[in-house]
C-alpha positions as MATLAB code, in Angstrom:
seq = 'MEGRFYRMFVLEAVAWQRVMGLALVLALGGTAWAADPWRAVARVASPEDRALLERVRGQSSDLPVVLEAEAGPAMDAGPDGAWREAERTASRRDARAVLWFTREGARLRVSVAAPRTGHLFVRTARVEGAPETLTWSVGAEALALAVRSALRAVDAGEPLGEVVAPPPPVPAPPPAPEVATPLAEPVNEAFLQVGLHAALDGYHPEGQQGLSVGAGWTNQRLHLRAQVLASLPVHLRDACTDLRLTQGSALAWADVPFLEAGHWLATVGLGAGVAGFWRRTAARAAEVEPAPSRWLAAFVVGPAVRVRWRFASAFALEVTLSGEVLLGRPRLGYSVDGGLVLREDGAPVRPRLGVGMVIFP';
ca = [
     216.059   95.407  146.672;
     212.510   95.401  145.435;
     212.996   98.746  143.720;
     216.162   97.563  142.067;
     214.551   94.365  140.916;
     211.667   96.350  139.470;
     214.010   98.654  137.577;
     215.931   95.661  136.166;
     212.668   94.069  135.078;
     211.603   97.247  133.312;
     214.960   97.527  131.555;
     214.740   93.916  130.346;
     211.199   94.474  129.046;
     212.300   97.549  127.129;
     215.245   95.624  125.632;
     212.993   92.798  124.526;
     210.569   95.272  122.967;
     213.428   96.792  120.952;
     214.612   93.354  119.791;
     211.096   92.350  118.737;
     210.577   95.646  116.953;
     213.852   95.272  115.059;
     212.899   91.716  114.063;
     209.498   92.926  112.846;
     211.120   95.650  110.752;
     213.541   93.139  109.272;
     210.700   90.738  108.456;
     208.554   93.391  106.811;
     211.338   95.137  104.970;
     213.311   92.088  103.934;
     211.425   91.729  100.665;
     212.062   95.329   99.662;
     215.736   95.115  100.668;
     216.159   91.928   98.665;
     214.476   93.264   95.537;
     216.731   93.701   92.552;
     217.131   97.352   91.527;
     215.689   98.425   88.214;
     216.315  101.419   86.001;
     214.301  104.574   85.376;
     215.543  107.273   83.016;
     214.786  110.999   83.345;
     215.119  113.270   80.306;
     216.987  116.399   81.409;
     216.577  119.349   79.067;
     217.334  122.297   81.392;
     218.996  123.153   84.723;
     215.536  123.193   86.311;
     214.955  119.601   85.132;
     218.205  118.570   86.809;
     217.167  120.233   90.080;
     213.779  118.503   89.932;
     215.474  115.147   89.335;
     217.503  115.619   92.534;
     214.254  116.193   94.457;
     212.827  112.991   92.977;
     215.950  111.085   93.977;
     215.603  112.327   97.509;
     211.980  111.241   97.759;
     212.609  107.851   96.120;
     215.820  106.860   97.863;
     214.094  103.965   99.676;
     212.851  102.371   96.431;
     214.865   99.746   94.515;
     215.156  102.028   91.519;
     218.220  103.549   89.894;
     217.338  106.999   88.522;
     219.574  107.924   85.617;
     219.664  111.259   83.824;
     219.756  111.488   80.046;
     220.562  114.894   78.619;
     218.705  115.822   75.483;
     215.881  117.853   73.986;
     212.471  117.861   75.586;
     210.418  114.734   74.990;
     207.647  116.766   73.360;
     210.095  118.004   70.713;
     210.398  114.563   69.093;
     208.848  114.143   65.633;
     206.654  111.226   66.797;
     205.546  112.730   70.100;
     206.601  112.238   73.701;
     205.242  108.693   74.058;
     207.178  107.283   71.092;
     210.318  109.013   72.295;
     209.792  107.474   75.749;
     209.412  104.040   74.163;
     212.660  104.430   72.256;
     214.474  105.651   75.379;
     213.188  102.736   77.461;
     214.261  100.263   74.805;
     217.670  101.858   74.369;
     218.424  102.092   78.106;
     216.558   98.932   79.222;
     214.412  101.019   81.593;
     211.049  100.182   83.121;
     210.053  103.842   83.461;
     210.858  107.097   81.694;
     210.017  110.511   83.187;
     210.247  114.063   81.932;
     209.213  117.582   82.959;
     207.344  120.175   80.903;
     207.203  123.861   81.850;
     204.020  125.762   80.867;
     204.227  129.238   82.344;
     203.806  129.049   86.112;
     202.749  125.420   85.975;
     205.091  122.440   85.763;
     203.976  119.028   84.513;
     205.700  115.732   85.214;
     205.034  112.649   83.083;
     206.017  109.094   84.031;
     205.738  106.508   81.246;
     205.816  102.733   81.725;
     206.221  101.526   78.105;
     206.181   97.837   79.042;
     202.536   98.117   80.172;
     201.463  101.106   78.062;
     200.686  103.370   81.073;
     201.279  107.130   81.287;
     201.035  108.982   84.625;
     200.766  112.797   84.514;
     200.670  115.339   87.381;
     200.753  119.140   87.277;
     201.684  121.597   90.064;
     202.155  125.339   90.366;
     205.907  125.877   90.623;
     207.003  129.524   90.661;
     210.307  131.196   91.209;
     213.844  130.101   90.564;
     215.085  126.663   91.571;
     215.841  126.216   95.281;
     213.734  129.229   96.333;
     211.004  128.643   98.884;
     208.076  128.967   96.497;
     209.811  126.762   93.961;
     210.680  124.105   96.568;
     207.070  123.720   97.705;
     205.853  122.855   94.184;
     208.932  120.747   93.428;
     208.380  118.605   96.534;
     204.775  117.993   95.506;
     205.890  116.795   92.087;
     208.649  114.655   93.604;
     206.110  112.932   95.874;
     203.865  112.276   92.854;
     206.794  110.751   90.979;
     207.623  108.581   94.003;
     204.064  107.220   94.004;
     204.316  106.444   90.271;
     207.705  104.699   90.637;
     206.438  102.716   93.601;
     203.457  101.521   91.530;
     205.759  100.516   88.650;
     207.906   98.581   91.133;
     204.802   96.760   92.394;
     203.767   95.892   88.849;
     200.650   98.111   88.955;
     201.536  101.323   87.106;
     199.409  104.413   87.692;
     197.847  106.587   85.046;
     196.026  105.962   81.802;
     196.672  103.256   79.233;
     197.825  105.121   76.131;
     199.195  102.162   74.185;
     198.731   98.392   74.362;
     201.646   96.623   75.982;
     204.106   95.345   73.409;
     203.570   91.665   72.635;
     205.998   89.180   74.006;
     208.437   88.575   71.162;
     207.843   85.139   69.744;
     210.717   83.141   68.362;
     211.037   83.679   64.626;
     209.376   80.914   62.658;
     211.657   78.430   61.098;
     212.173   79.102   57.421;
     209.947   76.983   55.262;
     211.951   74.506   53.352;
     210.300   72.568   50.617;
     210.551   68.954   51.646;
     211.362   66.971   48.565;
     209.777   63.613   48.051;
     213.193   62.081   48.272;
     213.631   58.929   46.363;
     214.549   55.973   48.545;
     217.985   54.450   48.351;
     216.718   51.571   46.212;
     213.459   51.820   44.312;
     211.978   50.160   41.242;
     209.740   52.013   38.828;
     207.626   51.567   35.718;
     207.278   54.124   32.934;
     204.670   54.528   30.211;
     204.203   57.429   27.849;
     204.241   58.866   24.347;
     207.119   59.901   22.131;
     207.746   61.712   18.861;
     210.905   61.921   16.738;
     212.087   63.464   13.505;
     213.468   60.427   11.648;
     214.044   61.894    8.181;
     211.890   59.276    6.446;
     208.492   60.931    6.770;
     207.813   64.693    6.894;
     205.864   64.279   10.137;
     208.438   61.976   11.669;
     207.325   59.107   13.869;
     205.047   58.934   16.915;
     204.239   56.120   19.208;
     204.200   54.529   22.629;
     207.073   54.018   25.077;
     207.202   51.633   28.004;
     210.021   50.952   30.395;
     211.113   49.692   33.758;
     214.045   50.568   35.918;
     215.769   50.895   39.241;
     216.900   54.077   40.965;
     218.804   55.387   43.942;
     220.164   58.798   44.866;
     223.186   58.509   42.571;
     222.203   56.370   39.621;
     219.084   55.641   37.573;
     219.012   52.578   35.343;
     216.207   51.721   32.931;
     215.315   49.507   30.002;
     212.973   51.061   27.448;
     211.021   49.911   24.390;
     209.773   52.416   21.801;
     207.111   51.418   19.264;
     206.047   53.761   16.472;
     202.967   53.853   14.289;
     203.593   52.668   10.720;
     203.834   55.326    8.014;
     203.182   55.115    4.266;
     205.805   56.508    1.911;
     204.035   56.814   -1.446;
     205.168   58.024   -4.829;
     204.130   57.251   -8.394;
     205.878   53.889   -8.406;
     205.521   52.307   -4.958;
     203.648   52.378   -1.682;
     206.201   51.630    1.008;
     204.922   50.878    4.542;
     207.592   51.480    7.196;
     207.259   50.420   10.819;
     209.921   51.283   13.401;
     210.764   50.346   16.959;
     213.746   50.284   19.279;
     214.967   48.824   22.535;
     217.450   50.781   24.638;
     219.194   50.648   27.988;
     219.845   53.923   29.846;
     222.079   55.037   32.686;
     221.243   58.469   34.180;
     222.745   60.521   36.998;
     220.950   63.389   38.844;
     222.438   66.861   38.445;
     219.713   69.076   39.947;
     217.162   68.522   42.714;
     214.818   71.176   44.090;
     211.752   70.252   46.125;
     209.643   67.862   44.078;
     211.723   68.400   40.947;
     214.577   66.211   39.738;
     216.713   66.565   36.612;
     219.018   63.861   35.274;
     221.378   63.451   32.364;
     222.347   60.113   30.899;
     223.470   57.962   28.027;
     221.632   55.182   26.251;
     222.435   52.494   23.722;
     220.399   49.854   21.952;
     219.011   48.510   18.683;
     216.525   50.104   16.316;
     214.407   47.816   14.109;
     212.778   48.622   10.743;
     210.049   46.552    9.094;
     209.631   47.388    5.402;
     206.823   46.194    3.132;
     206.583   47.437   -0.463;
     203.668   47.403   -2.908;
     204.067   48.363   -6.586;
     201.941   51.142   -8.083;
     203.308   50.857  -11.638;
     203.493   47.828  -13.895;
     207.200   48.246  -14.618;
     208.129   48.160  -10.895;
     208.998   44.909   -9.166;
     208.752   45.360   -5.355;
     211.469   43.880   -3.158;
     210.409   41.275   -0.601;
     209.454   42.541    2.855;
     212.220   42.317    5.396;
     213.532   43.369    8.826;
     216.480   45.691    9.115;
     218.376   46.663   12.252;
     220.640   49.566   13.243;
     222.719   50.372   16.310;
     221.496   53.375   18.360;
     223.434   55.469   20.905;
     222.871   58.933   22.318;
     222.382   61.238   25.321;
     219.175   62.249   27.111;
     218.059   64.873   29.609;
     215.058   64.117   31.821;
     213.053   66.389   34.108;
     210.790   64.709   36.639;
     208.073   66.220   38.848;
     207.119   63.845   41.621;
     203.678   65.043   42.716;
     202.931   62.036   44.934;
     204.860   59.306   46.655;
     203.892   56.762   43.980;
     203.578   58.926   40.851;
     205.654   61.374   38.831;
     205.507   63.084   35.468;
     208.617   62.967   33.291;
     209.701   64.837   30.168;
     212.638   63.502   28.135;
     214.655   65.149   25.389;
     217.111   62.839   23.665;
     219.269   62.668   20.605;
     219.836   59.290   18.870;
     222.679   58.552   16.523;
     221.865   55.676   14.127;
     224.674   53.517   12.788;
     223.567   51.292    9.861;
     220.195   52.891    9.177;
     218.394   51.620    6.027;
     218.499   53.650    2.808;
     215.383   53.322    0.692;
     215.440   53.580   -3.112;
     215.178   51.837   -6.476;
     217.621   49.462   -8.146;
     218.043   50.630  -11.737;
     220.612   48.921  -13.988;
     222.521   47.704  -10.949;
     222.670   51.153   -9.338;
     220.700   52.635   -6.424;
     218.393   55.585   -7.011;
     217.939   57.019   -3.499;
     214.416   57.777   -2.349;
     214.560   58.225    1.484;
     217.814   58.235    3.385;
     216.673   58.886    6.950;
     218.287   61.259    9.451;
     221.580   60.123   10.989;
     220.695   61.944   14.243;
     217.152   61.848   15.576;
     215.885   64.397   18.131;
     213.193   62.750   20.244;
     210.739   64.179   22.764;
     208.984   61.956   25.281;
     206.305   62.577   27.909;
     205.262   59.915   30.346;
     204.066   58.792   33.727;
     206.468   57.153   36.160;
     204.907   54.742   38.646;
     206.664   53.580   41.837;
     204.955   50.354   42.907;
];
């Protein structure tokens, strides 16, 4: 009985030891078993390369790596060198490691590249004879063990070998395209305008020049403004008279935007109003009797194109090109025997250029 009890106790102890050992193996190897497999690519350029790859697969079968063969020319035959070719292969096949073999007489070199970290691992062994012969197998196994060590280091995140290239930078998201942010005009906004203007009026060779002031209201679809133009007086002299002519006008405009780019805004519109003429005549010859001074008025209508550059939230520069059609403009001349001898007729259509500052209070 005692002997049987002793044997049963020994058997139970051995069973428990086996259970504990299996649990320890599961605990230590669970991380490796649970690791996701990753890809390594081997460039195969000859039957010997294929035989060497099989040896590497045999030595690395316990690693979470999928060794794939890629048939093609030797890595060293690439125009940019073996490293650049390995980088392209890794990118194309989504591989963490690329390996290739190089035969140099009786010596065989294996290279393992990890392009993601810039490491290159190289080992050389004497490998003689034909594949699968005894002398060949001894050297091939040595190279296969070296490759296993390199793949195991890549799997652990600590590649072996020398750093031959800096690791590629983590691709940053492309920057958003720069879009010029226009100083958009609010939905409802009042403004003031002051500037200078010049027009060819047909009365004086140099036309008329003067000051323009205005005020208005704007939104994204419509610009309304009232404008007053005052011109410097001009003297129209000849042998008989000295005629002093002063002009001014008051107009109302309605403009609509047709182009907006960044800080620039272009509008086109139509205006209408009244032009005033103040005439004062002085005689320069005894036989001339000057007519009394008087005001004259004419109706004005015409289009305008404006280009505005808003360089600040409260200020903008504006250039205006307009054409004014005058209806009822004064005709200047002499009354001789009940008939009119024309002196200055004035232009029926006036081109006008204006430059001014627009202020948004």
